[in-house]
A tleap script that builds the chain and sets N, CA, C and O, in Angstrom:
source leaprc.protein.ff14SB
mol = sequence {
  NMET THR ASP ALA PHE SER LYS GLN VAL LYS
  LYS TRP ASP PHE ASN SER ILE VAL PRO ASP
  ILE LEU ARG GLY THR GLN LEU PRO LEU PRO
  VAL ALA THR ALA LYS ASN SER LEU LYS LYS
  ASN ALA LEU SER ALA PHE TYR ALA LYS PRO
  THR HIE SER ALA ALA TYR TRP ALA ALA LYS
  THR GLU GLY PHE ASP PHE SER ARG GLU ASP
  ARG VAL ASP ALA ALA LYS TYR ASN LEU ILE
  GLN TRP GLN GLY LEU LEU GLY GLU ASN VAL
  PRO TYR PRO SER VAL ARG ASP GLY ARG ASP
  LEU SER LYS ASN ARG ALA ALA LEU LEU ARG
  GLN TRP ARG GLN SER ARG ILE VAL ALA LEU
  LYS GLU SER SER SER THR SER GLU LYS ALA
  VAL GLN ALA GLY GLY GLY CLYS
}
set mol.1.N position { 107.646 145.897 59.025 }
set mol.1.CA position { 107.282 146.040 60.419 }
set mol.1.C position { 108.464 146.530 61.239 }
set mol.1.O position { 108.279 147.245 62.223 }
set mol.2.N position { 109.659 146.159 60.851 }
set mol.2.CA position { 110.825 146.581 61.633 }
set mol.2.C position { 110.997 148.096 61.630 }
set mol.2.O position { 111.624 148.647 62.535 }
set mol.3.N position { 110.444 148.781 60.618 }
set mol.3.CA position { 110.523 150.247 60.576 }
set mol.3.C position { 109.867 150.879 61.804 }
set mol.3.O position { 110.245 151.974 62.222 }
set mol.4.N position { 108.900 150.197 62.366 }
set mol.4.CA position { 108.204 150.733 63.539 }
set mol.4.C position { 109.107 150.766 64.763 }
set mol.4.O position { 108.822 151.477 65.726 }
set mol.5.N position { 110.186 150.006 64.731 }
set mol.5.CA position { 111.074 149.907 65.885 }
set mol.5.C position { 112.437 150.544 65.640 }
set mol.5.O position { 113.410 150.201 66.312 }
set mol.6.N position { 112.516 151.460 64.692 }
set mol.6.CA position { 113.759 152.151 64.386 }
set mol.6.C position { 114.179 153.035 65.557 }
set mol.6.O position { 113.332 153.585 66.262 }
set mol.7.N position { 115.487 153.170 65.760 }
set mol.7.CA position { 115.996 154.033 66.831 }
set mol.7.C position { 116.008 155.499 66.410 }
set mol.7.O position { 116.102 156.388 67.256 }
set mol.8.N position { 115.913 155.754 65.105 }
set mol.8.CA position { 115.839 157.127 64.611 }
set mol.8.C position { 114.370 157.547 64.559 }
set mol.8.O position { 113.527 156.858 63.986 }
set mol.9.N position { 114.094 158.675 65.162 }
set mol.9.CA position { 112.731 159.189 65.153 }
set mol.9.C position { 112.492 159.925 63.840 }
set mol.9.O position { 113.226 160.849 63.490 }
set mol.10.N position { 111.464 159.505 63.125 }
set mol.10.CA position { 111.104 160.177 61.881 }
set mol.10.C position { 109.851 160.998 62.139 }
set mol.10.O position { 108.905 160.530 62.773 }
set mol.11.N position { 109.856 162.233 61.638 }
set mol.11.CA position { 108.667 163.069 61.777 }
set mol.11.C position { 107.559 162.492 60.904 }
set mol.11.O position { 107.790 162.085 59.766 }
set mol.12.N position { 106.385 162.467 61.448 }
set mol.12.CA position { 105.241 162.025 60.673 }
set mol.12.C position { 104.006 162.768 61.146 }
set mol.12.O position { 103.994 163.390 62.208 }
set mol.13.N position { 102.989 162.686 60.341 }
set mol.13.CA position { 101.774 163.429 60.600 }
set mol.13.C position { 100.590 162.559 60.182 }
set mol.13.O position { 100.711 161.721 59.289 }
set mol.14.N position { 99.477 162.760 60.816 }
set mol.14.CA position { 98.262 162.048 60.436 }
set mol.14.C position { 97.106 163.031 60.431 }
set mol.14.O position { 96.856 163.718 61.422 }
set mol.15.N position { 96.423 163.091 59.337 }
set mol.15.CA position { 95.246 163.948 59.222 }
set mol.15.C position { 94.042 163.072 58.920 }
set mol.15.O position { 93.982 162.432 57.870 }
set mol.16.N position { 93.091 163.041 59.829 }
set mol.16.CA position { 91.903 162.227 59.601 }
set mol.16.C position { 90.926 162.976 58.700 }
set mol.16.O position { 90.838 164.203 58.728 }
set mol.17.N position { 90.208 162.212 57.913 }
set mol.17.CA position { 89.162 162.752 57.056 }
set mol.17.C position { 87.830 162.429 57.727 }
set mol.17.O position { 87.558 161.273 58.052 }
set mol.18.N position { 87.018 163.431 57.929 }
set mol.18.CA position { 85.707 163.227 58.544 }
set mol.18.C position { 84.679 163.069 57.423 }
set mol.18.O position { 84.438 164.016 56.675 }
set mol.19.N position { 84.070 161.885 57.294 }
set mol.19.CA position { 83.052 161.703 56.253 }
set mol.19.C position { 81.878 162.665 56.464 }
set mol.19.O position { 81.464 162.909 57.597 }
set mol.20.N position { 81.352 163.204 55.373 }
set mol.20.CA position { 80.240 164.158 55.455 }
set mol.20.C position { 79.035 163.576 56.183 }
set mol.20.O position { 78.300 164.309 56.846 }
set mol.21.N position { 78.826 162.281 56.068 }
set mol.21.CA position { 77.661 161.655 56.698 }
set mol.21.C position { 77.700 161.817 58.220 }
set mol.21.O position { 76.653 161.828 58.866 }
set mol.22.N position { 78.898 161.941 58.794 }
set mol.22.CA position { 79.013 162.119 60.246 }
set mol.22.C position { 78.729 163.552 60.682 }
set mol.22.O position { 78.487 163.800 61.863 }
set mol.23.N position { 78.756 164.486 59.758 }
set mol.23.CA position { 78.546 165.891 60.107 }
set mol.23.C position { 77.107 166.166 60.553 }
set mol.23.O position { 76.843 167.183 61.195 }
set mol.24.N position { 76.191 165.280 60.223 }
set mol.24.CA position { 74.805 165.445 60.640 }
set mol.24.C position { 74.492 164.774 61.968 }
set mol.24.O position { 73.331 164.710 62.371 }
set mol.25.N position { 75.510 164.274 62.651 }
set mol.25.CA position { 75.316 163.595 63.932 }
set mol.25.C position { 75.644 164.544 65.080 }
set mol.25.O position { 75.974 165.710 64.864 }
set mol.26.N position { 75.550 164.031 66.290 }
set mol.26.CA position { 75.888 164.829 67.466 }
set mol.26.C position { 77.312 164.549 67.944 }
set mol.26.O position { 77.674 164.925 69.059 }
set mol.27.N position { 78.112 163.902 67.123 }
set mol.27.CA position { 79.498 163.623 67.491 }
set mol.27.C position { 80.290 164.920 67.604 }
set mol.27.O position { 80.038 165.863 66.854 }
set mol.28.N position { 81.239 164.980 68.526 }
set mol.28.CA position { 82.072 166.190 68.662 }
set mol.28.C position { 83.160 166.201 67.587 }
set mol.28.O position { 84.264 165.702 67.809 }
set mol.29.N position { 82.851 166.761 66.445 }
set mol.29.CA position { 83.761 166.743 65.298 }
set mol.29.C position { 84.445 168.091 65.118 }
set mol.29.O position { 83.909 169.124 65.520 }
set mol.30.N position { 85.635 168.080 64.508 }
set mol.30.CA position { 86.287 169.359 64.214 }
set mol.30.C position { 85.515 170.106 63.127 }
set mol.30.O position { 84.769 169.503 62.355 }
set mol.31.N position { 85.700 171.398 63.078 }
set mol.31.CA position { 85.089 172.219 62.036 }
set mol.31.C position { 85.598 171.727 60.685 }
set mol.31.O position { 86.780 171.413 60.544 }
set mol.32.N position { 84.722 171.659 59.705 }
set mol.32.CA position { 85.097 171.178 58.378 }
set mol.32.C position { 86.100 172.120 57.719 }
set mol.32.O position { 85.894 173.333 57.665 }
set mol.33.N position { 87.179 171.545 57.223 }
set mol.33.CA position { 88.190 172.291 56.464 }
set mol.33.C position { 88.537 171.476 55.228 }
set mol.33.O position { 88.149 170.312 55.122 }
set mol.34.N position { 89.257 172.071 54.301 }
set mol.34.CA position { 89.689 171.341 53.110 }
set mol.34.C position { 90.593 170.173 53.492 }
set mol.34.O position { 90.614 169.149 52.809 }
set mol.35.N position { 91.334 170.327 54.577 }
set mol.35.CA position { 92.287 169.301 54.996 }
set mol.35.C position { 91.605 168.086 55.637 }
set mol.35.O position { 92.110 166.969 55.525 }
set mol.36.N position { 90.461 168.291 56.308 }
set mol.36.CA position { 89.828 167.172 57.006 }
set mol.36.C position { 88.510 166.734 56.360 }
set mol.36.O position { 87.738 165.995 56.971 }
set mol.37.N position { 88.252 167.183 55.136 }
set mol.37.CA position { 87.012 166.834 54.441 }
set mol.37.C position { 87.317 166.179 53.105 }
set mol.37.O position { 88.379 166.387 52.519 }
set mol.38.N position { 86.365 165.386 52.635 }
set mol.38.CA position { 86.509 164.768 51.323 }
set mol.38.C position { 86.318 165.812 50.235 }
set mol.38.O position { 85.603 166.796 50.427 }
set mol.39.N position { 86.961 165.594 49.088 }
set mol.39.CA position { 86.732 166.469 47.941 }
set mol.39.C position { 85.289 166.278 47.494 }
set mol.39.O position { 84.776 165.159 47.501 }
set mol.40.N position { 84.643 167.356 47.108 }
set mol.40.CA position { 83.248 167.298 46.677 }
set mol.40.C position { 83.179 166.790 45.240 }
set mol.40.O position { 83.711 167.415 44.322 }
set mol.41.N position { 82.521 165.655 45.061 }
set mol.41.CA position { 82.266 165.104 43.735 }
set mol.41.C position { 81.013 164.237 43.820 }
set mol.41.O position { 80.409 164.130 44.887 }
set mol.42.N position { 80.622 163.626 42.726 }
set mol.42.CA position { 79.391 162.827 42.703 }
set mol.42.C position { 79.445 161.675 43.699 }
set mol.42.O position { 78.436 161.339 44.319 }
set mol.43.N position { 80.607 161.075 43.852 }
set mol.43.CA position { 80.738 159.933 44.756 }
set mol.43.C position { 80.595 160.358 46.209 }
set mol.43.O position { 79.851 159.735 46.966 }
set mol.44.N position { 81.297 161.408 46.606 }
set mol.44.CA position { 81.195 161.852 48.001 }
set mol.44.C position { 79.792 162.380 48.291 }
set mol.44.O position { 79.289 162.207 49.401 }
set mol.45.N position { 79.154 163.019 47.313 }
set mol.45.CA position { 77.787 163.518 47.507 }
set mol.45.C position { 76.806 162.365 47.701 }
set mol.45.O position { 75.887 162.459 48.513 }
set mol.46.N position { 77.000 161.288 46.962 }
set mol.46.CA position { 76.113 160.128 47.070 }
set mol.46.C position { 76.150 159.533 48.474 }
set mol.46.O position { 75.111 159.154 49.016 }
set mol.47.N position { 77.332 159.450 49.060 }
set mol.47.CA position { 77.483 158.836 50.376 }
set mol.47.C position { 77.387 159.842 51.528 }
set mol.47.O position { 77.618 159.472 52.679 }
set mol.48.N position { 77.055 161.089 51.246 }
set mol.48.CA position { 77.005 162.120 52.283 }
set mol.48.C position { 75.730 162.065 53.121 }
set mol.48.O position { 75.690 162.603 54.227 }
set mol.49.N position { 74.701 161.424 52.605 }
set mol.49.CA position { 73.430 161.346 53.328 }
set mol.49.C position { 73.111 159.880 53.616 }
set mol.49.O position { 73.422 159.006 52.807 }
set mol.50.N position { 72.493 159.610 54.762 }
set mol.50.CA position { 72.132 158.226 55.092 }
set mol.50.C position { 71.178 157.640 54.053 }
set mol.50.O position { 70.292 158.330 53.549 }
set mol.51.N position { 71.368 156.369 53.743 }
set mol.51.CA position { 70.481 155.699 52.796 }
set mol.51.C position { 69.188 155.264 53.463 }
set mol.51.O position { 68.169 155.083 52.797 }
set mol.52.N position { 69.229 155.094 54.785 }
set mol.52.CA position { 68.054 154.652 55.541 }
set mol.52.C position { 68.084 155.271 56.931 }
set mol.52.O position { 69.102 155.804 57.373 }
set mol.53.N position { 66.956 155.189 57.599 }
set mol.53.CA position { 66.845 155.721 58.959 }
set mol.53.C position { 67.487 154.765 59.962 }
set mol.53.O position { 67.785 153.614 59.644 }
set mol.54.N position { 67.689 155.263 61.167 }
set mol.54.CA position { 68.213 154.420 62.243 }
set mol.54.C position { 67.254 153.266 62.513 }
set mol.54.O position { 67.688 152.159 62.832 }
set mol.55.N position { 65.949 153.519 62.387 }
set mol.55.CA position { 64.951 152.466 62.617 }
set mol.55.C position { 65.113 151.327 61.607 }
set mol.55.O position { 64.968 150.158 61.964 }
set mol.56.N position { 65.413 151.660 60.352 }
set mol.56.CA position { 65.641 150.638 59.324 }
set mol.56.C position { 66.794 149.728 59.738 }
set mol.56.O position { 66.666 148.503 59.736 }
set mol.57.N position { 67.936 150.353 60.097 }
set mol.57.CA position { 69.119 149.566 60.456 }
set mol.57.C position { 68.871 148.752 61.727 }
set mol.57.O position { 69.333 147.616 61.840 }
set mol.58.N position { 68.143 149.332 62.681 }
set mol.58.CA position { 67.830 148.608 63.918 }
set mol.58.C position { 66.979 147.379 63.613 }
set mol.58.O position { 67.209 146.307 64.173 }
set mol.59.N position { 66.000 147.531 62.728 }
set mol.59.CA position { 65.143 146.400 62.366 }
set mol.59.C position { 65.939 145.321 61.632 }
set mol.59.O position { 65.769 144.130 61.895 }
set mol.60.N position { 66.801 145.738 60.720 }
set mol.60.CA position { 67.593 144.775 59.943 }
set mol.60.C position { 68.590 144.008 60.810 }
set mol.60.O position { 68.894 142.848 60.532 }
set mol.61.N position { 69.095 144.652 61.853 }
set mol.61.CA position { 70.116 144.009 62.700 }
set mol.61.C position { 69.549 143.558 64.043 }
set mol.61.O position { 70.301 143.276 64.976 }
set mol.62.N position { 68.232 143.491 64.138 }
set mol.62.CA position { 67.603 143.050 65.389 }
set mol.62.C position { 68.131 141.669 65.782 }
set mol.62.O position { 68.196 140.759 64.955 }
set mol.63.N position { 68.499 141.529 67.032 }
set mol.63.CA position { 69.017 140.261 67.530 }
set mol.63.C position { 70.531 140.125 67.418 }
set mol.63.O position { 71.107 139.179 67.955 }
set mol.64.N position { 71.179 141.055 66.729 }
set mol.64.CA position { 72.639 141.003 66.620 }
set mol.64.C position { 73.250 141.440 67.949 }
set mol.64.O position { 72.711 142.306 68.639 }
set mol.65.N position { 74.365 140.838 68.291 }
set mol.65.CA position { 75.054 141.169 69.542 }
set mol.65.C position { 76.250 142.060 69.229 }
set mol.65.O position { 77.298 141.575 68.801 }
set mol.66.N position { 76.090 143.365 69.446 }
set mol.66.CA position { 77.164 144.325 69.202 }
set mol.66.C position { 77.910 144.680 70.486 }
set mol.66.O position { 78.661 145.655 70.515 }
set mol.67.N position { 77.710 143.897 71.549 }
set mol.67.CA position { 78.318 144.231 72.839 }
set mol.67.C position { 79.837 144.082 72.828 }
set mol.67.O position { 80.534 144.729 73.609 }
set mol.68.N position { 80.338 143.242 71.954 }
set mol.68.CA position { 81.784 143.032 71.812 }
set mol.68.C position { 82.089 142.670 70.373 }
set mol.68.O position { 81.199 142.272 69.621 }
set mol.69.N position { 83.338 142.808 69.995 }
set mol.69.CA position { 83.739 142.457 68.640 }
set mol.69.C position { 83.539 140.963 68.387 }
set mol.69.O position { 83.575 140.155 69.315 }
set mol.70.N position { 83.334 140.618 67.146 }
set mol.70.CA position { 83.239 139.233 66.674 }
set mol.70.C position { 82.054 138.451 67.234 }
set mol.70.O position { 82.108 137.224 67.313 }
set mol.71.N position { 81.000 139.137 67.619 }
set mol.71.CA position { 79.803 138.430 68.082 }
set mol.71.C position { 78.668 138.508 67.055 }
set mol.71.O position { 77.560 138.038 67.312 }
set mol.72.N position { 78.945 139.091 65.915 }
set mol.72.CA position { 77.940 139.250 64.868 }
set mol.72.C position { 78.251 138.268 63.747 }
set mol.72.O position { 79.415 138.052 63.410 }
set mol.73.N position { 77.219 137.680 63.178 }
set mol.73.CA position { 77.384 136.806 62.012 }
set mol.73.C position { 77.852 137.690 60.852 }
set mol.73.O position { 77.065 138.446 60.282 }
set mol.74.N position { 79.124 137.590 60.513 }
set mol.74.CA position { 79.728 138.487 59.517 }
set mol.74.C position { 79.048 138.382 58.157 }
set mol.74.O position { 78.830 139.399 57.499 }
set mol.75.N position { 78.711 137.176 57.729 }
set mol.75.CA position { 78.088 137.005 56.415 }
set mol.75.C position { 76.727 137.705 56.359 }
set mol.75.O position { 76.420 138.387 55.381 }
set mol.76.N position { 75.918 137.541 57.398 }
set mol.76.CA position { 74.606 138.206 57.437 }
set mol.76.C position { 74.769 139.725 57.497 }
set mol.76.O position { 74.061 140.465 56.815 }
set mol.77.N position { 75.705 140.171 58.318 }
set mol.77.CA position { 75.925 141.608 58.479 }
set mol.77.C position { 76.415 142.236 57.171 }
set mol.77.O position { 75.964 143.319 56.801 }
set mol.78.N position { 77.327 141.570 56.473 }
set mol.78.CA position { 77.825 142.074 55.192 }
set mol.78.C position { 76.690 142.204 54.177 }
set mol.78.O position { 76.622 143.185 53.436 }
set mol.79.N position { 75.798 141.206 54.146 }
set mol.79.CA position { 74.671 141.249 53.216 }
set mol.79.C position { 73.729 142.410 53.554 }
set mol.79.O position { 73.256 143.111 52.659 }
set mol.80.N position { 73.463 142.608 54.843 }
set mol.80.CA position { 72.604 143.720 55.276 }
set mol.80.C position { 73.222 145.055 54.855 }
set mol.80.O position { 72.523 145.933 54.350 }
set mol.81.N position { 74.525 145.204 55.063 }
set mol.81.CA position { 75.191 146.451 54.664 }
set mol.81.C position { 75.137 146.645 53.154 }
set mol.81.O position { 74.858 147.746 52.680 }
set mol.82.N position { 75.401 145.588 52.398 }
set mol.82.CA position { 75.377 145.662 50.938 }
set mol.82.C position { 74.007 146.140 50.461 }
set mol.82.O position { 73.904 147.094 49.689 }
set mol.83.N position { 72.958 145.464 50.930 }
set mol.83.CA position { 71.611 145.801 50.483 }
set mol.83.C position { 71.185 147.187 50.968 }
set mol.83.O position { 70.506 147.917 50.246 }
set mol.84.N position { 71.580 147.545 52.174 }
set mol.84.CA position { 71.202 148.843 52.719 }
set mol.84.C position { 71.908 150.007 52.058 }
set mol.84.O position { 71.347 151.097 51.953 }
set mol.85.N position { 73.138 149.785 51.611 }
set mol.85.CA position { 73.909 150.869 50.996 }
set mol.85.C position { 73.780 150.908 49.478 }
set mol.85.O position { 73.710 151.987 48.891 }
set mol.86.N position { 73.746 149.741 48.840 }
set mol.86.CA position { 73.715 149.702 47.379 }
set mol.86.C position { 72.337 149.424 46.807 }
set mol.86.O position { 72.068 149.742 45.648 }
set mol.87.N position { 71.456 148.830 47.617 }
set mol.87.CA position { 70.111 148.499 47.153 }
set mol.87.C position { 69.943 146.998 46.998 }
set mol.87.O position { 70.891 146.278 46.684 }
set mol.88.N position { 68.737 146.547 47.222 }
set mol.88.CA position { 68.473 145.108 47.154 }
set mol.88.C position { 68.466 144.592 45.722 }
set mol.88.O position { 68.505 143.382 45.502 }
set mol.89.N position { 68.418 145.497 44.742 }
set mol.89.CA position { 68.428 145.077 43.342 }
set mol.89.C position { 69.842 144.942 42.780 }
set mol.89.O position { 70.013 144.518 41.637 }
set mol.90.N position { 70.858 145.298 43.570 }
set mol.90.CA position { 72.249 145.144 43.130 }
set mol.90.C position { 72.722 143.767 43.581 }
set mol.90.O position { 72.743 143.491 44.781 }
set mol.91.N position { 73.101 142.895 42.645 }
set mol.91.CA position { 73.479 141.529 43.013 }
set mol.91.C position { 74.638 141.494 44.008 }
set mol.91.O position { 75.650 142.173 43.836 }
set mol.92.N position { 74.464 140.694 45.042 }
set mol.92.CA position { 75.506 140.509 46.055 }
set mol.92.C position { 76.495 139.476 45.527 }
set mol.92.O position { 76.075 138.428 45.036 }
set mol.93.N position { 77.796 139.743 45.615 }
set mol.93.CA position { 78.777 138.771 45.107 }
set mol.93.C position { 78.650 137.436 45.841 }
set mol.93.O position { 78.767 137.380 47.065 }
set mol.94.N position { 78.412 136.379 45.097 }
set mol.94.CA position { 78.262 135.067 45.726 }
set mol.94.C position { 79.585 134.313 45.762 }
set mol.94.O position { 79.752 133.372 46.538 }
set mol.95.N position { 80.527 134.733 44.916 }
set mol.95.CA position { 81.828 134.070 44.867 }
set mol.95.C position { 82.916 135.126 45.018 }
set mol.95.O position { 82.886 136.159 44.351 }
set mol.96.N position { 83.853 134.867 45.877 }
set mol.96.CA position { 85.013 135.749 46.034 }
set mol.96.C position { 86.117 135.188 45.134 }
set mol.96.O position { 86.326 133.975 45.082 }
set mol.97.N position { 86.815 136.068 44.433 }
set mol.97.CA position { 87.836 135.569 43.510 }
set mol.97.C position { 89.210 135.416 44.147 }
set mol.97.O position { 90.116 134.869 43.519 }
set mol.98.N position { 89.385 135.883 45.371 }
set mol.98.CA position { 90.638 135.664 46.085 }
set mol.98.C position { 91.785 136.570 45.674 }
set mol.98.O position { 92.919 136.361 46.103 }
set mol.99.N position { 91.507 137.585 44.840 }
set mol.99.CA position { 92.592 138.480 44.434 }
set mol.99.C position { 93.157 139.222 45.636 }
set mol.99.O position { 92.442 139.531 46.589 }
set mol.100.N position { 94.449 139.500 45.573 }
set mol.100.CA position { 95.106 140.296 46.609 }
set mol.100.C position { 94.929 141.764 46.237 }
set mol.100.O position { 95.663 142.295 45.404 }
set mol.101.N position { 93.954 142.411 46.858 }
set mol.101.CA position { 93.639 143.797 46.516 }
set mol.101.C position { 94.586 144.804 47.151 }
set mol.101.O position { 94.427 146.011 46.964 }
set mol.102.N position { 95.577 144.312 47.908 }
set mol.102.CA position { 96.563 145.240 48.474 }
set mol.102.C position { 97.614 145.611 47.428 }
set mol.102.O position { 98.333 146.596 47.590 }
set mol.103.N position { 97.699 144.836 46.375 }
set mol.103.CA position { 98.636 145.127 45.285 }
set mol.103.C position { 98.002 146.140 44.338 }
set mol.103.O position { 96.833 146.009 43.973 }
set mol.104.N position { 98.765 147.141 43.945 }
set mol.104.CA position { 98.301 148.144 42.983 }
set mol.104.C position { 97.049 148.860 43.496 }
set mol.104.O position { 96.138 149.166 42.726 }
set mol.105.N position { 97.017 149.118 44.792 }
set mol.105.CA position { 95.835 149.644 45.483 }
set mol.105.C position { 95.355 150.987 44.922 }
set mol.105.O position { 94.157 151.181 44.713 }
set mol.106.N position { 96.275 151.899 44.683 }
set mol.106.CA position { 95.878 153.228 44.197 }
set mol.106.C position { 95.133 153.125 42.864 }
set mol.106.O position { 94.111 153.783 42.671 }
set mol.107.N position { 95.639 152.306 41.955 }
set mol.107.CA position { 94.994 152.150 40.649 }
set mol.107.C position { 93.634 151.470 40.788 }
set mol.107.O position { 92.676 151.857 40.119 }
set mol.108.N position { 93.544 150.463 41.648 }
set mol.108.CA position { 92.269 149.779 41.864 }
set mol.108.C position { 91.218 150.731 42.437 }
set mol.108.O position { 90.065 150.722 42.005 }
set mol.109.N position { 91.617 151.545 43.405 }
set mol.109.CA position { 90.680 152.497 44.000 }
set mol.109.C position { 90.250 153.561 42.997 }
set mol.109.O position { 89.082 153.948 42.960 }
set mol.110.N position { 91.193 154.034 42.183 }
set mol.110.CA position { 90.857 155.008 41.135 }
set mol.110.C position { 89.818 154.413 40.172 }
set mol.110.O position { 88.834 155.062 39.818 }
set mol.111.N position { 90.064 153.168 39.763 }
set mol.111.CA position { 89.158 152.483 38.839 }
set mol.111.C position { 87.772 152.313 39.476 }
set mol.111.O position { 86.755 152.538 38.820 }
set mol.112.N position { 87.734 151.917 40.747 }
set mol.112.CA position { 86.452 151.732 41.436 }
set mol.112.C position { 85.702 153.059 41.550 }
set mol.112.O position { 84.505 153.124 41.269 }
set mol.113.N position { 86.408 154.120 41.962 }
set mol.113.CA position { 85.757 155.427 42.107 }
set mol.113.C position { 85.155 155.884 40.782 }
set mol.113.O position { 84.030 156.381 40.731 }
set mol.114.N position { 85.922 155.708 39.718 }
set mol.114.CA position { 85.440 156.127 38.402 }
set mol.114.C position { 84.201 155.326 38.009 }
set mol.114.O position { 83.251 155.888 37.463 }
set mol.115.N position { 84.198 154.018 38.281 }
set mol.115.CA position { 83.037 153.197 37.932 }
set mol.115.C position { 81.807 153.627 38.725 }
set mol.115.O position { 80.697 153.614 38.191 }
set mol.116.N position { 81.985 154.009 39.990 }
set mol.116.CA position { 80.855 154.463 40.813 }
set mol.116.C position { 80.325 155.803 40.298 }
set mol.116.O position { 79.113 156.010 40.250 }
set mol.117.N position { 81.218 156.707 39.917 }
set mol.117.CA position { 80.789 158.011 39.404 }
set mol.117.C position { 79.988 157.825 38.117 }
set mol.117.O position { 78.955 158.468 37.931 }
set mol.118.N position { 80.459 156.952 37.231 }
set mol.118.CA position { 79.741 156.676 35.986 }
set mol.118.C position { 78.368 156.086 36.302 }
set mol.118.O position { 77.365 156.495 35.716 }
set mol.119.N position { 78.320 155.119 37.231 }
set mol.119.CA position { 77.044 154.498 37.598 }
set mol.119.C position { 76.085 155.518 38.203 }
set mol.119.O position { 74.889 155.490 37.915 }
set mol.120.N position { 76.596 156.412 39.032 }
set mol.120.CA position { 75.747 157.436 39.646 }
set mol.120.C position { 75.198 158.394 38.599 }
set mol.120.O position { 74.034 158.791 38.661 }
set mol.121.N position { 76.039 158.765 37.637 }
set mol.121.CA position { 75.586 159.665 36.576 }
set mol.121.C position { 74.514 158.994 35.727 }
set mol.121.O position { 73.524 159.623 35.354 }
set mol.122.N position { 74.718 157.693 35.417 }
set mol.122.CA position { 73.729 156.955 34.626 }
set mol.122.C position { 72.417 156.849 35.390 }
set mol.122.O position { 71.343 157.023 34.816 }
set mol.123.N position { 72.505 156.564 36.676 }
set mol.123.CA position { 71.315 156.452 37.521 }
set mol.123.C position { 70.583 157.785 37.587 }
set mol.123.O position { 69.356 157.831 37.499 }
set mol.124.N position { 71.334 158.862 37.743 }
set mol.124.CA position { 70.755 160.203 37.806 }
set mol.124.C position { 70.086 160.559 36.486 }
set mol.124.O position { 68.998 161.135 36.472 }
set mol.125.N position { 70.732 160.217 35.385 }
set mol.125.CA position { 70.201 160.507 34.060 }
set mol.125.C position { 68.897 159.744 33.832 }
set mol.125.O position { 67.946 160.297 33.281 }
set mol.126.N position { 68.847 158.483 34.252 }
set mol.126.CA position { 67.641 157.672 34.106 }
set mol.126.C position { 66.502 158.258 34.923 }
set mol.126.O position { 65.363 158.301 34.457 }
set mol.127.N position { 66.798 158.711 36.141 }
set mol.127.CA position { 65.779 159.320 37.006 }
set mol.127.C position { 65.241 160.601 36.390 }
set mol.127.O position { 64.035 160.844 36.416 }
set mol.128.N position { 66.133 161.429 35.830 }
set mol.128.CA position { 65.712 162.687 35.214 }
set mol.128.C position { 64.812 162.427 34.011 }
set mol.128.O position { 63.826 163.136 33.809 }
set mol.129.N position { 65.146 161.408 33.207 }
set mol.129.CA position { 64.324 161.080 32.039 }
set mol.129.C position { 62.942 160.616 32.478 }
set mol.129.O position { 61.945 160.946 31.836 }
set mol.130.N position { 62.873 159.850 33.572 }
set mol.130.CA position { 61.582 159.379 34.081 }
set mol.130.C position { 60.731 160.556 34.542 }
set mol.130.O position { 59.524 160.586 34.303 }
set mol.131.N position { 61.358 161.524 35.202 }
set mol.131.CA position { 60.636 162.709 35.670 }
set mol.131.C position { 60.110 163.494 34.470 }
set mol.131.O position { 58.962 163.939 34.468 }
set mol.132.N position { 60.955 163.664 33.448 }
set mol.132.CA position { 60.549 164.415 32.259 }
set mol.132.C position { 59.413 163.714 31.521 }
set mol.132.O position { 58.576 164.366 30.897 }
set mol.133.N position { 59.389 162.379 31.594 }
set mol.133.CA position { 58.348 161.614 30.911 }
set mol.133.C position { 57.069 161.525 31.742 }
set mol.133.O position { 56.078 160.940 31.306 }
set mol.134.N position { 57.098 162.106 32.933 }
set mol.134.CA position { 55.903 162.101 33.768 }
set mol.134.C position { 55.811 160.907 34.695 }
set mol.134.O position { 54.790 160.726 35.359 }
set mol.135.N position { 56.842 160.095 34.760 }
set mol.135.CA position { 56.795 158.919 35.633 }
set mol.135.C position { 57.755 159.034 36.780 }
set mol.135.O position { 58.155 158.028 37.366 }
set mol.136.N position { 58.133 160.254 37.109 }
set mol.136.CA position { 59.176 160.454 38.117 }
set mol.136.C position { 58.684 160.525 39.528 }
set mol.136.O position { 57.549 160.178 39.856 }
set mol.137.N position { 59.592 160.991 40.348 }
set mol.137.CA position { 59.407 161.008 41.798 }
set mol.137.C position { 58.458 162.088 42.239 }
set mol.137.O position { 58.198 162.231 43.434 }
savepdb mol mol.pdb
quit
């Protein structure tokens, strides 16, 4: 923290990444470039489109007070987000293991991304087989 109060000015830069899902909104966003966009892969493609409509989220969060921070029941909200983004058939973690995920963060994120890509490919493959068998979408 003391680095923030150094008397020597260090040059620094910040480039925000605009998630693809926001590109379909009316937000005033910068034009998409390689520098401000996510790399295109199965994971970014999966999260590029909304999983549900605004009406779905409004119904699920009806009665929640979003007028100020910390007025929402965090446990209920986390469960709603989990089910809305991952699906109600994906088990919600009932026990937290308390690991410090700030340690070895890059490796943990790499491992998580790879597991999601594998899961998406398996899910896609299962859907394609169902379509080929005549039981598809």
